[in-house]
VOBA-1610 file (N, C-alpha, C; in pm, whole numbers, padded with zeros to 5 digits, always signed):
BEGIN
Met-01832-00246+01187Met-01853-00151+01296Met-01947-00040+01249Asn-02037-00001+01339Asn-02130+00108+01310Asn-02052+00235+01272Pro-02089+00301+01160Pro-02011+00418+01117Pro-02012+00533+01218Tyr-02120+00545+01297Tyr-02124+00651+01398Tyr-02023+00623+01509Ile-02017+00496+01551Ile-01919+00458+01653Ile-01778+00477+01600Leu-01757+00437+01473Leu-01625+00455+01412Leu-01585+00602+01409Ala-01681+00688+01374Ala-01652+00832+01370Ala-01617+00885+01508Val-01688+00837+01612Val-01659+00881+01749Val-01519+00836+01790Leu-01485+00711+01758Leu-01352+00659+01797Leu-01240+00732+01724Leu-01258+00757+01594Leu-01155+00831+01520Leu-01144+00974+01569Ser-01259+01033+01607Ser-01254+01168+01665Ser-01180+01166+01799Gly-01201+01058+01877Gly-01128+01045+02003Gly-00978+01034+01981Leu-00940+00960+01875Leu-00798+00952+01842Leu-00740+01090+01812Gly-00813+01164+01728Gly-00765+01298+01693Gly-00764+01392+01812Leu-00868+01383+01896Leu-00877+01471+02013Leu-00764+01443+02112Gly-00739+01314+02141Gly-00634+01280+02236Gly-00498+01328+02191Thr-00468+01306+02061Thr-00339+01352+02009Thr-00329+01504+02011Thr-00438+01572+01975Thr-00437+01718+01974Thr-00417+01775+02113Ile-00483+01717+02213Ile-00466+01764+02351Ile-00320+01751+02395Thr-00260+01637+02363Thr-00120+01616+02401Thr-00028+01714+02328Leu-00053+01736+02199Leu+00032+01827+02123Leu+00020+01971+02172Ala-00099+02010+02215Ala-00122+02149+02254Ala-00089+02177+02400Ser-00061+02075+02479Ser-00045+02096+02623Ser+00098+02129+02659Ser+00112+02211+02761Ser+00243+02238+02821Ser+00248+02189+02965His+00140+02123+03010His+00124+02075+03146His+00122+01922+03141Trp+00198+01857+03229Trp+00210+01712+03223Trp+00076+01642+03246Leu-00010+01699+03328Leu-00139+01634+03356Leu-00227+01634+03231Leu-00227+01744+03157Leu-00304+01750+03032Leu-00246+01655+02928Ala-00113+01649+02921Ala-00049+01557+02826Ala-00086+01413+02859Trp-00087+01380+02988Trp-00124+01244+03030Trp-00269+01214+02993Met-00358+01312+03012Met-00499+01292+02976Met-00515+01268+02826Gly-00440+01343+02745Gly-00447+01322+02600Gly-00400+01183+02560Leu-00293+01136+02621Leu-00244+01001+02593Leu-00347+00895+02632Glu-00415+00916+02744Glu-00516+00819+02788Glu-00636+00817+02694Ile-00681+00935+02651Ile-00793+00941+02554Ile-00753+00868+02426Asn-00630+00890+02382Asn-00579+00823+02262Asn-00582+00671+02277Thr-00536+00622+02392Thr-00532+00476+02415Thr-00673+00418+02419Leu-00763+00483+02493Leu-00899+00431+02507Leu-00975+00434+02375Ala-00942+00529+02286Ala-01012+00537+02158Ala-00967+00426+02063Val-00842+00382+02074Val-00793+00283+01977Val-00827+00140+02019Leu-00857+00116+02146Leu-00884-00021+02191Leu-01003-00085+02120Pro-01120-00016+02107Pro-01230-00081+02033Pro-01197-00106+01887Leu-01115-00020+01827Leu-01075-00043+01688Leu-00993-00171+01675Met-00913-00201+01777Met-00828-00320+01773Met-00909-00447+01788Thr-01022-00442+01857Thr-01103-00563+01882Thr-01224-00573+01790Gln-01231-00493+01686Gln-01353-00492+01605Gln-01375-00623+01530Asn-01269-00703+01508Asn-01285-00830+01437Asn-01330-00944+01528His-01323-00926+01660His-01365-01027+01759His-01292-01160+01741His-01168-01151+01699His-01086-01271+01685His-01006-01289+01814Pro-00986-01414+01858Pro-00909-01433+01982Pro-00771-01368+01980Arg-00704-01370+01865Arg-00572-01307+01857Arg-00583-01155+01872Ala-00690-01098+01814Ala-00709-00954+01826Ala-00738-00915+01971Val-00820-00996+02038Val-00850-00968+02179Val-00724-00981+02264Glu-00643-01083+02236Glu-00518-01100+02309Glu-00424-00982+02286Ala-00412-00939+02160Ala-00325-00825+02128Ala-00374-00698+02196Thr-00507-00679+02199Thr-00563-00560+02264Thr-00536-00562+02413Thr-00550-00679+02475Thr-00523-00690+02619Thr-00377-00657+02649Lys-00286-00712+02570Lys-00144-00682+02589Lys-00119-00532+02572Tyr-00179-00474+02467Tyr-00158-00332+02441Tyr-00210-00247+02557Phe-00328-00282+02608Phe-00387-00207+02718Phe-00298-00212+02842Leu-00248-00331+02875Leu-00164-00344+02994Leu-00034-00265+02980Ile+00027-00270+02862Ile+00152-00198+02839Ile+00128-00047+02848Gln+00022+00000+02780Gln-00005+00144+02780Gln-00045+00193+02919Ala-00118+00110+02994Ala-00154+00149+03131Ala-00030+00159+03219Thr+00062+00065+03202Thr+00188+00071+03277Thr+00267+00196+03244Ala+00278+00226+03115Ala+00352+00345+03073Ala+00285+00473+03123Ala+00152+00477+03117Ala+00080+00596+03162Ala+00094+00615+03313Ala+00088+00504+03388Ala+00105+00514+03534Ala+00245+00562+03569Thr+00347+00511+03497Thr+00485+00556+03519Thr+00499+00704+03486Leu+00435+00746+03376Leu+00440+00886+03335Leu+00377+00977+03440Leu+00261+00936+03491Leu+00192+01016+03593Leu+00273+01022+03722Phe+00331+00909+03761Phe+00415+00905+03881Phe+00537+00995+03865Ala+00601+00990+03748Ala+00721+01070+03725Ala+00689+01219+03721Ser+00579+01256+03656Ser+00542+01398+03651Ser+00503+01451+03788Thr+00436+01367+03868Thr+00403+01407+04006Thr+00531+01422+04089Thr+00625+01330+04070Thr+00753+01340+04140Thr+00827+01467+04100Asn+00820+01501+03970Asn+00885+01623+03924Asn+00822+01747+03987Ala+00688+01746+03998Ala+00620+01859+04062Ala+00656+01867+04211Trp+00674+01754+04274Trp+00710+01749+04416Trp+00852+01802+04438Leu+00945+01763+04347Leu+01085+01800+04365Leu+01115+01943+04319Thr+01049+01985+04210Thr+01084+02116+04153Thr+00973+02219+04166Gly+00851+02176+04199Gly+00742+02272+04219Gly+00675+02319+04092Gln+00692+02250+03979Gln+00624+02292+03855Gln+00591+02171+03769Trp+00489+02188+03681Trp+00436+02080+03598Trp+00470+02099+03450Ser+00548+02199+03418Ser+00572+02231+03277Ser+00655+02121+03209Ile+00617+02088+03085Ile+00687+01984+03010Ile+00828+02029+02973Glu+00843+02155+02940Glu+00972+02205+02891Glu+01066+02246+03003Gln+01026+02231+03129Gln+01110+02272+03241Gln+01156+02152+03324Met+01190+02044+03256Met+01237+01924+03326Met+01384+01942+03361Thr+01414+01957+03489Thr+01552+01983+03532Thr+01608+01872+03620His+01522+01800+03691His+01570+01696+03781His+01592+01566+03703Pro+01706+01499+03721Pro+01735+01380+03639Pro+01644+01260+03665Leu+01595+01242+03790Leu+01513+01124+03821Leu+01381+01124+03744Pro+01294+01227+03757Pro+01169+01224+03681Pro+01191+01230+03530Thr+01297+01298+03487Thr+01326+01304+03343Thr+01356+01165+03288Thr+01436+01088+03360Thr+01468+00953+03318Thr+01345+00864+03317Leu+01262+00874+03423Leu+01141+00792+03430Leu+01044+00825+03316Ile+01028+00954+03288Ile+00936+00994+03182Ile+00988+00948+03046Thr+01119+00957+03024Thr+01178+00911+02898Thr+01154+00762+02879Leu+01172+00683+02984Leu+01149+00538+02974Leu+01002+00507+02953Ala+00912+00583+03019Ala+00768+00561+03002Ala+00726+00589+02857Leu+00775+00698+02799Leu+00743+00730+02660Leu+00807+00630+02565Ala+00928+00582+02599Ala+00990+00477+02517Ala+00906+00350+02518Leu+00847+00316+02633Leu+00759+00200+02642Leu+00633+00221+02559Lys+00584+00343+02558Lys+00461+00371+02482Lys+00480+00353+02332Ile+00596+00396+02280Ile+00614+00387+02134Ile+00690+00261+02092Gly+00746+00186+02188Gly+00809+00059+02155Gly+00957+00067+02122Leu+01031+00151+02194Leu+01176+00155+02175Leu+01241+00039+02250Ala+01351-00012+02196Ala+01428-00113+02269Ala+01494-00047+02389Pro+01509-00115+02502Pro+01482-00257+02528Pro+01341-00287+02577Val+01249-00189+02569Val+01111-00212+02614Val+01020-00224+02491His+01064-00305+02395His+00998-00314+02266His+00921-00444+02246Ala+00937-00543+02336Ala+00893-00680+02308Ala+00743-00690+02282Trp+00665-00596+02331Trp+00520-00603+02311Trp+00478-00568+02169Leu+00556-00485+02099Leu+00511-00431+01970Leu+00493-00537+01862Pro+00591-00626+01835Pro+00567-00729+01733Pro+00450-00821+01767Glu+00435-00857+01895Glu+00327-00948+01934Glu+00191-00883+01917Val+00181-00754+01953Val+00053-00684+01939Val+00019-00664+01792Leu+00117-00621+01714Leu+00091-00594+01572Leu+00053-00721+01497Gln+00109-00835+01539Gln+00080-00961+01473Gln-00067-01002+01491Gly-00130-00960+01599Gly-00268-00999+01624Gly-00372-00908+01562Leu-00330-00802+01494Leu-00424-00704+01440Leu-00433-00716+01288Asp-00543-00663+01233Asp-00552-00652+01088Asp-00463-00536+01041Leu-00439-00529+00910Leu-00341-00435+00858Leu-00383-00289+00876Thr-00514-00261+00870Thr-00560-00122+00885Thr-00535-00072+01026Thr-00575-00151+01126Thr-00551-00110+01265Thr-00401-00110+01295Gly-00327-00204+01237Gly-00182-00205+01254Gly-00117-00079+01198Leu-00174-00027+01089Leu-00122+00097+01033Leu-00145+00214+01129Ile-00262+00220+01191Ile-00290+00325+01291Ile-00193+00314+01407Leu-00169+00190+01451Leu-00080+00168+01566Leu+00064+00206+01532Ser+00105+00185+01407Ser+00243+00211+01367Ser+00268+00357+01332Thr+00162+00434+01308Thr+00182+00573+01265Thr+00120+00672+01363Trp-00012+00677+01366Trp-00080+00780+01445Trp-00048+00770+01594Gln-00041+00648+01645Gln-00018+00630+01789Gln+00124+00668+01831Lys+00213+00690+01735Lys+00350+00730+01769Lys+00362+00881+01787Ile+00266+00957+01734Ile+00285+01103+01725Ile+00293+01168+01862Ala+00194+01144+01948Ala+00188+01215+02076Ala+00308+01184+02167Pro+00343+01056+02191Pro+00462+01030+02273Pro+00590+01086+02212Phe+00599+01082+02079Phe+00720+01133+02012Phe+00734+01283+02034Ile+00624+01356+02022Ile+00630+01501+02042Ile+00668+01534+02186Leu+00619+01455+02281Leu+00658+01477+02421Leu+00808+01453+02439Leu+00862+01350+02373Leu+01006+01327+02382Leu+01086+01443+02322Val+01033+01501+02215Val+01101+01616+02155Val+01100+01736+02250Gln+00990+01754+02324Gln+00977+01871+02411Gln+01061+01862+02537Ile+01094+01741+02580Ile+01173+01727+02703Ile+01317+01771+02676Asn+01362+01870+02750Asn+01501+01914+02738Asn+01586+01835+02837Ser+01624+01717+02796Ser+01700+01631+02886Ser+01842+01686+02904Pro+01886+01704+03030Pro+02022+01756+03051Pro+02130+01657+03009Asp+02097+01529+03004Asp+02195+01427+02968Asp+02141+01344+02851Pro+02201+01359+02732Pro+02149+01286+02615Pro+02190+01139+02611Thr+02262+01091+02713Thr+02314+00954+02708Thr+02202+00851+02700Ile+02093+00874+02775Ile+01981+00777+02775Ile+01921+00765+02637Leu+01892+00880+02573Leu+01832+00877+02440Leu+01928+00814+02339Met+02056+00842+02349Met+02152+00782+02256Met+02157+00630+02273Ala+02154+00586+02399Ala+02156+00441+02425Ala+02029+00375+02373Leu+01913+00439+02398Leu+01787+00384+02347Leu+01787+00379+02194Gly+01840+00486+02131Gly+01841+00490+01985Gly+01930+00383+01924Leu+02051+00369+01977Leu+02143+00267+01922Leu+02089+00126+01944Met+02032+00103+02064Met+01978-00030+02093Met+01859-00060+02001Ser+01779+00041+01972Ser+01661+00020+01887Ser+01701-00009+01743Thr+01802+00063+01692Thr+01847+00033+01555Thr+01902-00108+01545Leu+01974-00153+01649Leu+02032-00287+01647Leu+01923-00394+01661Val+01835-00377+01760Val+01729-00477+01785Val+01631-00480+01668Gly+01598-00361+01614Gly+01505-00356+01501Gly+01558-00429+01379Gly+01689-00419+01355Gly+01746-00492+01242Gly+01765-00640+01271Trp+01815-00669+01391Trp+01844-00808+01427Trp+01716-00890+01443Gly+01615-00830+01505Gly+01492-00905+01533Gly+01413-00943+01410Gly+01427-00864+01303Gly+01348-00893+01184Gly+01411-00994+01090Leu+01532-01040+01120Leu+01604-01125+01025Leu+01535-01259+01003Asn+01486-01321+01110Asn+01431-01457+01097Asn+01279-01458+01099Gln+01215-01345+01068Gln+01069-01340+01069Gln+01012-01373+00932Thr+00899-01439+00931Thr+00829-01466+00806Thr+00694-01394+00800Gln+00645-01346+00914Gln+00517-01275+00918Gln+00539-01127+00888Leu+00464-01073+00792Leu+00487-00937+00746Leu+00462-00834+00856Arg+00362-00858+00941Arg+00332-00759+01045Arg+00444-00752+01149Lys+00505-00866+01180Lys+00619-00863+01271Lys+00739-00795+01207Ile+00759-00817+01078Ile+00869-00749+01008Ile+00848-00599+01011Leu+00725-00554+00987Leu+00697-00411+00991Leu+00711-00355+01132Ala+00683-00437+01233Ala+00701-00392+01372Ala+00849-00370+01401Tyr+00934-00464+01361Tyr+01078-00445+01382Tyr+01132-00331+01297Ser+01073-00311+01179Ser+01109-00195+01098Ser+01076-00065+01171Ser+00962-00063+01237Ser+00923+00054+01315Ser+01021+00081+01428Ile+01063-00024+01498Ile+01160-00008+01607Ile+01291+00050+01555Ala+01339-00002+01441Ala+01465+00047+01386Ala+01456+00193+01343His+01347+00229+01276His+01332+00368+01232His+01320+00463+01349Leu+01246+00422+01453Leu+01235+00508+01571Leu+01372+00526+01637Gly+01457+00423+01632Gly+01591+00436+01686Gly+01670+00547+01617Trp+01658+00555+01483Trp+01725+00663+01409Trp+01674+00800+01454Met+01543+00811+01473Met+01487+00940+01514Met+01533+00980+01653Ile+01538+00882+01745Ile+01578+00912+01882Ile+01726+00951+01886Leu+01807+00892+01799Leu+01950+00924+01796Leu+01973+01073+01771Ile+01895+01130+01680Ile+01921+01268+01637Ile+01837+01370+01712Met+01746+01323+01797Met+01647+01413+01858Met+01711+01524+01942Gln+01816+01493+02018Gln+01878+01592+02104Gln+01952+01700+02026Phe+01997+01667+01906Phe+02081+01758+01829Phe+02000+01837+01726Ser+01897+01774+01668Ser+01817+01842+01566Ser+01674+01788+01570Pro+01588+01847+01656Pro+01448+01799+01664Pro+01374+01808+01531Thr+01403+01910+01451Thr+01334+01922+01322Thr+01372+01807+01228Leu+01498+01763+01236Leu+01541+01649+01155Leu+01473+01520+01202Ala+01454+01507+01333Ala+01383+01391+01386Ala+01238+01390+01337Leu+01174+01507+01333Leu+01036+01515+01282Leu+01031+01485+01132Leu+01133+01529+01057Leu+01140+01496+00915Leu+01150+01345+00896Ala+01235+01280+00977Ala+01248+01134+00969Ala+01115+01066+01002Leu+01042+01122+01100Leu+00912+01065+01137Leu+00813+01077+01020Met+00810+01192+00954Met+00717+01211+00843Met+00749+01118+00725Thr+00878+01105+00691Thr+00913+01016+00581Thr+00885+00870+00618Tyr+00905+00835+00745Tyr+00871+00700+00790Tyr+00721+00674+00774Phe+00638+00774+00809Phe+00494+00760+00793Phe+00458+00734+00647Ile+00516+00811+00556Ile+00485+00795+00413Ile+00520+00655+00365Met+00640+00609+00399Met+00684+00476+00352Met+00605+00364+00418Thr+00570+00381+00546Thr+00493+00277+00615Thr+00351+00271+00561Phe+00293+00387+00530Phe+00160+00388+00466Phe+00163+00307+00338Ser+00264+00329+00253Ser+00268+00257+00125Ser+00284+00107+00148Ala+00368+00066+00245Ala+00388-00077+00271Ala+00261-00143+00322Phe+00197-00083+00422Phe+00075-00142+00478Phe-00037-00148+00373Leu-00053-00041+00294Leu-00161-00039+00195Leu-00136-00141+00084Met-00008-00163+00048Met+00022-00266-00052Met-00011-00405+00000Phe+00030-00434+00124Phe+00000-00565+00180Phe-00150-00585+00197Lys-00220-00476+00228Lys-00366-00487+00240Lys-00430-00516+00104Leu-00378-00454-00002Leu-00430-00480-00135Leu-00408-00625-00176Tyr-00292-00680-00139Tyr-00262-00821-00169Tyr-00331-00918-00074Lys-00385-00866+00039Lys-00432-00951+00148Lys-00320-01044+00194Ala-00199-00989+00203Ala-00079-01067+00236Ala-00046-01053+00383Thr-00016-01164+00448Thr+00025-01163+00589Thr+00159-01231+00612Ser+00212-01301+00512Ser+00341-01369+00529Ser+00420-01359+00399Ile+00548-01395+00406Ile+00634-01386+00288Ile+00585-01481+00178Asn+00531-01597+00217Asn+00485-01694+00117Asn+00373-01638+00030Thr+00283-01560+00090Thr+00173-01504+00010Thr+00221-01396-00086Leu+00337-01335-00056Leu+00390-01236-00150Leu+00434-01300-00280Ala+00471-01429-00275Ala+00519-01497-00395Ala+00411-01508-00502Thr+00284-01506-00461Thr+00173-01515-00557Thr+00109-01379-00582Ser+00167-01273-00533Ser+00101-01143-00540Ser+00102-01084-00681Trp+00193-01132-00767Trp+00199-01075-00901Trp+00072-01102-00980Thr-00004-01206-00943Thr-00129-01235-01014Thr-00241-01141-00973Lys-00226-01071-00863Lys-00335-00987-00812Lys-00323-00843-00861Ala-00202-00791-00868Ala-00183-00652-00910Ala-00043-00639-00970Pro-00028-00668-01098Pro+00107-00670-01158Pro+00178-00535-01150Val+00105-00424-01170Val+00169-00293-01171Val+00218-00257-01031Ile+00131-00276-00932Ile+00170-00247-00794Ile+00284-00338-00750Met+00282-00463-00799Met+00389-00555-00762Met+00524-00509-00814Thr+00523-00437-00925Thr+00647-00384-00978Thr+00702-00272-00890Leu+00612-00191-00835Leu+00654-00078-00752Leu+00679-00117-00607Ala+00617-00227-00562Ala+00626-00265-00421Ala+00770-00290-00375Pro+00853-00366-00449Pro+00991-00386-00403Pro+01068-00255-00393Leu+01041-00160-00485Leu+01108-00031-00479Leu+01068+00045-00353Ser+00939+00035-00318Ser+00892+00101-00196Ser+00956+00039-00072Leu+00972-00093-00072Leu+01036-00160+00041Leu+01184-00123+00050Leu+01251-00109-00063Leu+01390-00066-00062Leu+01402+00078-00014Ser+01301+00160-00043Ser+01298+00296+00012Ser+01286+00292+00163Leu+01205+00199+00213Leu+01193+00182+00358Leu+01326+00139+00419Gly+01407+00066+00341Gly+01538+00026+00388Gly+01643+00135+00381Gly+01612+00246+00310Gly+01703+00359+00306Gly+01801+00357+00191Leu+01766+00292+00080Leu+01857+00287-00035Leu+01834+00408-00126Pro+01943+00469-00176Pro+01925+00569-00281Pro+01887+00499-00411Pro+01816+00564-00504Pro+01775+00705-00505Pro+01633+00728-00453Phe+01590+00655-00351Phe+01453+00667-00303Phe+01446+00759-00182Thr+01322+00792-00144Thr+01298+00889-00038Thr+01358+00847+00095Gly+01358+00717+00126Gly+01406+00670+00255Gly+01553+00699+00280Phe+01627+00728+00173Phe+01769+00760+00190Phe+01788+00899+00252Met+01692+00989+00228Met+01707+01127+00272Met+01726+01141+00423Pro+01635+01091+00508Pro+01656+01110+00653Pro+01782+01042+00705Lys+01814+00922+00654Lys+01936+00853+00700Lys+02060+00934+00664Trp+02063+00986+00545Trp+02175+01067+00499Trp+02193+01190+00588Leu+02084+01263+00610Leu+02092+01385+00691Leu+02126+01355+00837Ile+02073+01243+00889Ile+02102+01207+01028Ile+02250+01170+01044Leu+02303+01091+00951Leu+02445+01056+00958Leu+02533+01180+00945Gln+02492+01273+00860Gln+02567+01397+00844Gln+02567+01479+00972Glu+02451+01489+01037Glu+02441+01568+01160Glu+02518+01501+01274Leu+02509+01368+01285Leu+02586+01299+01388Leu+02736+01321+01370Thr+02782+01320+01246Thr+02924+01344+01219Thr+02964+01487+01258Lys+02874+01583+01230Lys+02902+01722+01268Lys+02913+01737+01421Gln+02838+01654+01493Gln+02841+01662+01639Gln+02959+01586+01699Gly+03047+01533+01614Gly+03163+01460+01663Gly+03133+01319+01707Leu+03024+01262+01656Leu+02983+01127+01694Leu+03000+01032+01575Ala+03121+01029+01521Ala+03146+00946+01403Ala+03127+00798+01434Ala+03167+00753+01552Ala+03152+00612+01588Ala+03004+00574+01598Thr+02924+00663+01656Thr+02779+00638+01665Thr+02718+00631+01526Ala+02758+00723+01438Ala+02705+00723+01301Ala+02743+00595+01228Thr+02867+00549+01247Thr+02912+00426+01182Thr+02833+00305+01231Phe+02811+00298+01362Phe+02735+00186+01419Phe+02591+00186+01366Ala+02528+00306+01360Ala+02391+00315+01310Ala+02385+00274+01163Ala+02484+00316+01084Ala+02485+00278+00942Ala+02501+00127+00925Leu+02583+00065+01010Leu+02601-00081+01001Leu+02473-00155+01040Thr+02402-00105+01141Thr+02276-00172+01180Thr+02170-00155+01072Ala+02181-00048+00991Ala+02085-00032+00880Ala+02098-00144+00778Leu+02218-00205+00769Leu+02236-00318+00677Leu+02152-00438+00720Leu+02134-00456+00852Leu+02050-00567+00898Leu+01906-00548+00853Ser+01855-00424+00868Ser+01719-00396+00823Ser+01707-00415+00671Leu+01810-00371+00600Leu+01806-00382+00454Leu+01797-00527+00410Tyr+01855-00618+00488Tyr+01852-00760+00451Tyr+01709-00812+00445Phe+01627-00781+00548Phe+01493-00841+00541Phe+01402-00767+00444Tyr+01432-00641+00410Tyr+01358-00578+00300Tyr+01395-00645+00168Leu+01521-00682+00152Leu+01562-00753+00031Leu+01496-00891+00023Arg+01478-00955+00138Arg+01407-01084+00139Arg+01265-01068+00083Leu+01196-00963+00129Leu+01060-00939+00080Leu+01062-00906-00069Ser+01157-00824-00112Ser+01166-00789-00254Ser+01194-00912-00339Tyr+01282-00999-00288Tyr+01314-01123-00360Tyr+01189-01211-00374Ala+01112-01221-00267Ala+00992-01306-00272Ala+00890-01252-00372Met+00886-01120-00388Met+00786-01061-00476Met+00828-01062-00623Thr+00957-01049-00649Thr+01000-01029-00788Thr+01067-01151-00850Leu+01143-01227-00774Leu+01223-01335-00830Leu+01169-01474-00798Thr+01058-01479-00728Thr+00999-01608-00695Thr+00867-01623-00771Val+00857-01725-00852Val+00735-01753-00926Val+00671-01876-00866Ser+00560-01856-00798Ser+00491-01967-00733Ser+00398-02035-00832Pro+00380-02167-00822Pro+00287-02237-00912Pro+00145-02186-00894Asn+00078-02160-01005Asn-00058-02106-01001Asn-00149-02189-01091Thr-00273-02203-01048Thr-00374-02264-01134Thr-00422-02161-01234Leu-00497-02206-01332Leu-00547-02115-01435Leu-00638-02009-01374Thr-00719-02050-01275Thr-00809-01952-01212Thr-00734-01860-01117Gly-00614-01902-01076Gly-00538-01819-00983Gly-00453-01713-01051Thr-00449-01714-01184Thr-00362-01620-01256Thr-00438-01501-01312Thr-00567-01489-01280Thr-00644-01379-01341Thr-00710-01283-01243Pro-00674-01280-01116Pro-00745-01185-01028Pro-00727-01039-01069Trp-00616-01006-01135Trp-00594-00867-01175Trp-00695-00819-01279Arg-00766-00913-01344Arg-00864-00874-01444Arg-00996-00826-01383Phe-01018-00859-01256Phe-01145-00826-01192Phe-01135-00691-01121Tyr-01249-00625-01112Tyr-01253-00495-01045Tyr-01236-00513-00895Ser-01149-00432-00836Ser-01127-00437-00692Ser-01202-00322-00625Pro-01277-00350-00518Pro-01352-00242-00450Pro-01262-00150-00368Gln-01136-00189-00346Gln-01048-00107-00264Gln-01001+00017-00340Ser-00999+00130-00270Ser-00950+00253-00329Ser-00797+00250-00332Thr-00742+00275-00450Thr-00596+00272-00465Thr-00535+00412-00470Leu-00617+00516-00453Leu-00562+00653-00457Leu-00463+00679-00342Pro-00497+00646-00215Pro-00397+00667-00110Pro-00269+00587-00133Leu-00285+00463-00184Leu-00169+00379-00211Leu-00081+00442-00318Ser-00142+00489-00428Ser-00062+00546-00536Ser+00010+00673-00492Met-00058+00757-00411Met+00005+00881-00365Met+00124+00852-00274Thr+00107+00758-00179Thr+00217+00729-00086Thr+00332+00656-00156Val+00302+00571-00255Val+00410+00503-00327Val+00493+00604-00406Val+00425+00698-00474Val+00498+00801-00549Val+00584+00884-00454Ala+00527+00921-00338Ala+00604+01000-00241Ala+00721+00920-00185Ala+00701+00790-00162Ala+00808+00706-00106Ala+00921+00683-00204Leu+00894+00703-00333Leu+00997+00674-00433Leu+01066+00797-00490Ser+01004+00915-00479Ser+01053+01025-00563Ser+01083+01155-00490Leu+01089+01156-00356Leu+01111+01283-00286Leu+01259+01313-00260Leu+01349+01222-00295Leu+01491+01245-00268Leu+01546+01371-00336Pro+01505+01407-00460Pro+01557+01531-00520Pro+01525+01658-00441Leu+01428+01650-00349Leu+01395+01767-00268Leu+01489+01785-00149Thr+01588+01697-00134Thr+01677+01702-00018Thr+01745+01837+00002Pro+01799+01902-00103Pro+01861+02034-00081Pro+01763+02136-00022Ala+01639+02135-00073Ala+01540+02229-00018Ala+01507+02196+00127Val+01495+02067+00159Val+01467+02026+00297Val+01582+02064+00388Ala+01706+02040+00341Ala+01823+02075+00422Ala+01832+02225+00446Ala+01792+02305+00347Ala+01792+02450+00365Ala+01688+02493+00467Leu+01572+02426+00468Leu+01470+02458+00566Leu+01514+02420+00706Leu+01591+02310+00719Leu+01634+02265+00849Leu+01750+02349+00907Thr+01818+02423+00820Thr+01932+02502+00866Thr+01881+02628+00937Pro+01920+02650+01064Pro+01870+02768+01136Pro+01931+02896+01081
//
């Protein structure tokens, strides 16, 4: 892709997200979401592969549906209450419609089915943008909505943690596994959003760090399925040693960074008197942990037969920059000791 066009598209991504973050008016927020969607579509089709075109078409139709629902709901809210402010949502009908539209945009269950299919058709770099940057604007809008009834968000969160763990169990394609991982992590964030928005944002940031490390590792290996991970030790032995630890961090195991948001979320849910909800969420985390262990097993305990020429790629210079990968891997593995400081910052 022409670097000037790439710069314009990335600027459009940043502009759309910034407009949505800075707006207090539903019409401006909708415009920012649309700019964001239109900027990412050419990035998704830059490879001109039939699967990429199919994934882009699916993504466009889903995002257009969600945007139309959002515009309809915000117009209905203005008609019923006489105002367009994001933080003044008082009527249950438009609030519910807007919540479902934003859930469709970011891929929460039960409106999640498009996310694994779209992510499977993209390359890992564009998939990383779709799994991280494209979540920011709808997520911030969900945080800003003061829903009078948290039941919808709790139901969406619990369903997402369950579907995200259950759906990834029988997958062999890494991009689909990461898509279901995204659904499960978003479920944890939505669960706690009504009680502690700052904790939900902390969970989002740690998810970004761990997802960056996972996508960049798979990109370095040029891996798209579990079978290709079995031969990855010949390409980058040092990174292969750290990769299973990073995946276990994504699963939320101590002593890695991924344990921090799960720990704090379970603690906050218990404080709110939702012990049953916290127990159910913790049990669904075991499902997600299973397929992270599958990936770790394939990388560390499986030795695939290699030819003599296939055992030396690590000796050759790689043109890929490993600085972002090394920074995100270190962050994904070692931020848990900062938990007391983070908890102090989150305490009002």
